[in-house]
N, C-alpha and C positions, 0 to 999 in steps of 0.2 A: 504494500500500500504506500502510495506517495505521501510525503509529509504535507501537512497543511501549510498555507501561506501565513505570513505575518498578519495581514488583515483578518484572516480567518481566526487566528489565535486571539487577536484583540477582541473580535466579536464574541468569541466563546468566553473569554475572561469577563467581558462586560455582562454577558448573559448570566454567568455564574454569580456575579456580584449583585445583579438585579433580581435574581430568582426569589430570594426570601427577604429582601431589604424592606419591603413595604408592608409586611405581614406582622402585626404586633403580637399575634398568638403563637409565633414560631418559637420553639424551644431553642435557646441560644447554643447549647451544646450540639444539638442536631444540625442546626444551621451552619455552624463552624465546620462540622464534619462533612456536610454536603458541599460546602464551598471548597474545602481541601480536596475532596474527591473530584469535583468538576475541574478545578485548576490542574490537578495532577494529570487528569485525562487529556486536557487540552495541551499541556506542555509535552506529554508523551507523544501525542499526535504531531506536534510541531517538530520534535527532535528525531524520533524513530522514523527511518526511511529517508532521511535527509542525506544527500550526497555531499561529501566534504573531502578536502585534500588531507591526506594522512601522511605525515612525515615519518620516514624510517621503517616502512613496512616491507621493504625489499632487501635483498642481500646487498650490502653496500649502503649507499645513501641515495636520497632522492625522495620524490613524493609520488603518490598514487591516489587515484580516486577511491574512496571507500564509502560504503553505505552504513549508516548507524543502524544497528539491529537490536532488538529486544530479545536477548537470549537467556 
């Protein structure tokens, strides 16, 4: 799966922040956990699958493209 874009990450973070912010009946502990879970998911989707230059992955020196994977 391709990584999400920076604007998509921003939109998901905003959505996570807005999800429970206007509901006075929300349990604070539950809301914090929900926010942490949503942010972690968005950041994971932004990072995992992203292609990056990786230094020192070959015999000798140099760089090579690498894809960040969740292993």
